[in-house]
N, C-alpha and C positions, 0 to 999 in steps of 0.2 A: 603885658606882653603884646607886641604887635601881632595882628592876625596873620601876617605873612610868615611868622616863625612857627606857627602851630603845626603845619604839615610835617616839617622836618622833625620837630619834637615828638609828635605822636607816632610817626612811622618808626622812629627809633625805640621809643618806650614800649610800644605794643609788639615789636618784632624782636628786639635785642634785650629788652628790659633795661635799657639805659638811653640817655639822650646824648648822642655823639657831638651835638653842637653846643652842649653846655660848657661854660667856661670853667676850667679846672685850675686850681692853684698848683697842681702837680704838673711837672713836665712829662710829656709822653715818653714812654720807654722806646728805645731804638734797638735794632739788631746788634749794634756794637756794645750795648750794655751786657750782652751775653758772651763776650769774649772771655775765654777760660783763664782763670787765675789759679795757679797751683797753691794749695795751702794744706799741708798734712795735719795741721792743728785746728782744722775748721770747727770741730765740735767745741773745743775750749773757747775759740774765738767767738762763736755764736752765743754761747752762754755768757761770756764776759761782756759782750756788747749789749745783751738784753739787760743784764744787771746794771750796767753803766747807764742805760736809758732810764731804768727805774730810779736809780740814785739821783739822776739829774732832774727827774720829773716830780719827785716828792719833795715838798718844802720841808726844811729842818724842823719847823714848829708844827707841822701837820700831825694831828693826833688820830684822825680817822681817814681811811681810804676805802672807796668802794671798788669792787671788782665784778665785772660781768662774767658769771660762771655758768657755762652750758654743760660742763662735765666732760668735754672733749679734750684733745691734746693741747690745743693752743691756750685755752683759758685756764686749764689746770697748770700748765707750765708757768704762765705769768703769775698765777697765784702763788705757786710754790717758790718761785724766785723772789717774789715780793716779800713773802714771809721770811725767806732766808736773809734777804737784804735788810729788812726792818723787823727784827724779832719781836719788838715790843709794841709795834703800832697796832691799833684796832682796825680790823678789816671787816667790812660788810660785803659779803658775797651775795650777788643778786642773780636769781634764775627766773626765767619766764616759763609758766605752765599754761599752755593753751588748752581750752576745752576740747575734748574728743580728739586729742592728738597724742603722739608718742610722748610719754612722760619720762624725762631723763633726770628729774629732780631728786630721785632717790640716790643715784650715784653722785650727783652734785652735792647733796646733803652730806654724804660720807666724806667727800673731798673737802668740803668746807670744815668739817669737824677735824679732819686730819691736820689741816693747817691752822687750826684754832681761829676760824673766822666765823662771825655771826652770819647765819644764812637766812636770806629773805626770799621767799617764793612769791612772785607776782602771778596770781591766777587771773587769767583773762577769759571771760565767758564769751563775749562778743568782740572779736578782734577788730571788727570794722566800726565799732561804736564811735571812737574818737578820730576816725579817718579825716574829717574836715579840719580838725585841729592840726594834725600832722601835716596835711597838705598845705594848710595855711602857713606853717612854719617854713617848709621847704619850697613851697610855691611851684611844685611840679606834681603831675598826676600819677604818683606811684601808690599802689595799694599795700605793698609789703613794707610796713613802717614799724616793725616790732621794736626797733631801736628807740623809738619815741618813748615806749613804755619803760625800757631799761633806764634811760637817762632821767626820765621823770622820777622814777623810784630812787635812783642814786642820789638825786639832789636832797632827799630827806636825810641822808646820812653824811654826805661828804661833798666837797667842792671838786673832788678829783675822782674820775672813774677810769680804772685800768681795764684794758680788754686785750684779747689775743687776735684782733683783726689783722688780716694780711697773711696769716700762716698758710692758708690754702693756696693763695696766688704765688707766694714767694717760694714755698717749699713743696709744691706738688700735692695738694690735697684732694683734687677733683679726679680721683682715680677711676671712677666709673666712666667719666668722659674720655679720659686718656685711652682707656682700654678699647672703647668703641671706635675712637678715631684711628688708633694704630692698627686695629683689626681690618679696617677698610682702606687704609692708606696704600697708595701705589706710587712708586718713585716717578712714574711718568705723568703724574697729575700736574696740571697748571695751577697757578695761584688762585684762579677762580674755582677750579675743582676743589682745592683744599678749603677755600672759604665756604663753599657749599657743604662740604663734609663737616666742617667745624659747626656750621649751623645745625646740621642734622644731629649733632651731639648735644644740642640745646633744645631738644624737641618740645620741652614744656614752655618755651618762650614764644612759640608761634604755632599756627595750625596749617593744615594742608591747603585750605582755601583762604589763606591770609590775604591774598590780593582782593578777594571779594568783600572783605571786612570793611574796607574804606569806602567813603562816599565820593561824590563828584568833586569835592574841594581838595581831595588828596590824590595826587597822581603817584600811586604806589608802583614800584618796580623792584623786582628781586635783584636786578643788576645794580640798582642804586645801593642796596644793602650789601651786596658782594663787594662793591667798591670801597665801602667802609672797612671791610675786613681784609681785603686782598693785600694791602701793604705789609701785613704781618706775616705773609707767606711768600713774599717776593724777595727772598734772601737765601743765603747759604746755610742758615741754621738747620739743625736737626728737626724732624717733625715735632718732637716733644717740646723743644725750645720755642718753636713757632707757636705752639698752643699756649705756652707760658706767656709769650709776648702778647698774644691776642687777649688772654685773660687779664693781664695787668692793665692793658689799655681799654678794657671793657667796663664791666660793672664796677670794678674796684675804683677806677678813676672818675667815672661819670655817673655813678649811682651811689654806692655805699659811702665813699669818703665825703662827697659834698652833702649827701643827705644827713649822715651822722653828725657832720660838723655843724649843720644848721640846728640840729637838736641840742648839741652841746652849747652852742652860742645862746640859744633861746633860754635854756634853763640856767645858764651861768655856771656850767660845769666844765672843768678842764679835762680834756681827753688825753689819756696817756696810753699810747699804742706801741709798746716796746718792739714788736715785730715789724713795725713800719718806720722805725727810726731811719733817718737818712743814711747812717753808717751801715746798718744791717741790710737795708734795701740794696745799697751799692754792692755789698759783699755777696749777698744771696744770689743775685742775678748772675754773677760771674762764676758761681759754683758749677761744676760739672753736673748735668741733670741726673746722671746715674747715682750721684750722692744723695739726691733728693727723692728720686722715684725709681723703684725697682720694677721694670717692665714684666719680668718673669712672674713675680709674686703679686703684681699689681698693687703694691703698697707704696704710699707716699709719706711725705713729711718725716723721712727717716732720721735726719739730724735732730729734729725736735723730740722724736720718740726716744732717741738715745740719751739726750739730756734729761728728759723726764724720768727715764728709768733710774737715773742716779738719785732721784729725790722722792719718788712715790711708788707705791705698790701698783703694778699695772692693772690690778683688779678694780682700782678706783677710777679707771678711764672707760668711758662708753665704748664698747667694742666697735660698733658701726655708728659713726658720728652723724647726727641729724642737724645739729646746730639748734638755734632758737627757731624751730620749724613748726608751722601750723599746718594741720591736715586740711587742705583746701576743700576736699570733697565733703568732709564732715562740716566744715564751716559753711559751705554752700547749702547743705541740707538744713542747718540750724538757723542761719541768718542771711547768708548771701543771696539765696534765691528770692526771698521776699523783698530784700532791699533792691535787688536788680529789677524785680517786677515793678516796684514802686517808682524808682528813679529813671528806669529806661523805657517805661511804657510810653511816656511822652518826652523822650530824651531830647534835650536841646542840641546835643552833638549829632543827632540824627536829623532833626528838623533843619539845622543850619548846614547840612551837607558834608559833615566830617566823617560820619559813619553810615554804612549802608543799612537801611531799615529792614530790607528783606533778609539780610544776613542775620541780624539780631532776632527777628521773629522766627526764622527757620531753626536756628540753633537753640533758642530758648525752648521751643517745642521738643526738640530732640533730647535736650537735657532732662525734660520731664519723663522721657521714656528710658533713657540710659545716661548715667552720669559718667562723663568723660573728663578726666582731670585737666586735659589740655584746654578744653572749651570752658571749663569752670574757671581756670586761671585767666582766660581771655575775657570772660565776663567780669571778673573782679577788676581787671585792667580797665574795662569800659566804664565800670562803676566809678573808679577813681577819676577817669577823664571827665565823666559827667559832673561829679562833685566839684572838681577843679574848674570846669567851665562855668558852673552856676555861681562859683565864688568869685572868679576873676574876670569873666566875660559878661555874663548876664547879671551878675551881682544880686542874685536872688537869695542866697544864703551866706552865712559867714562861718568863721572857724569854730564858733561855739555851738554850731548845730550838732546834735547827737543823732547818730544813725541807729535807730532801735526798731525792733520788730514786735 
């Protein structure tokens, strides 16, 4: 990477958790993608489209298929429809269990059993151990690379991995953020005001003194960040549709899809994401947001829930979905703190002027006194940046380096 590209990349990743300058194979979503299309049979259409995607994605001679199973609505739904579509195929359901984090594998185990799938639980003690390998594959400084472990495990069983990716973005799954945004929304707000509010609803992605985080080589400006988001709020869409538009054009297009694709390509595994098929994406964005999200009850993914209720007992679904989620505070205490102390003590990203040394020293001391999840996440982001920098800029380490404490 040209050094001139680093400021834009790192400002985006450390503030938005995605790199807006990254080239994406997906076309950006536009306001006219949300023009309403009436369809009274939308439930049947969505189910039919998911099944169609599964049929087209599984080769006729394929005997084994892997499924990423978190225990939530999306992964349970695709597993159920996969089993319905291919009653005889061998299914290997893969779940990730992080040390000292919320364990959803019990529900996932029951779900796998219900659909006659072999269940494999990937237990990860040190989530950061193979971070250099994951960064080496994606070539970007992201620390949350859990999909690396999922795809790596799937390769042991099948050349195809089915997942429920896209359900949250397309069908309104981020209810905690919608509720916060709508509670503070005012019709007199400018697009900049709404961009600011949208960022407030992603409070774990940035910290209050974010500007002080960066060094002399990075000219950080909140206005620059707002300009990235403002186009999603400069239109006549409803507030909730504006959020959907921003979400689709954020982490999904410039973090999760390209990152996951790089892992699939590396391990030689085919990715099958029925909820992100071109046909369903086109249909879902044109659905009335009230069909997907109920503001009064603050519940989302309503069509997916309704389809799932046809096929599985609701007791098999995690009540409050966490996803493949690692408890970063516990990760900090067990491994993150020591790794940051080792790699950031003489950090190349500090020495070369990308990150502010005073900020690092001040907040590392504060984290010794009180653990703040927002600053923990920020330090994990800095750790990923430092590892990336030592791999691709100073070339001191390679992807086979193991981060151990």
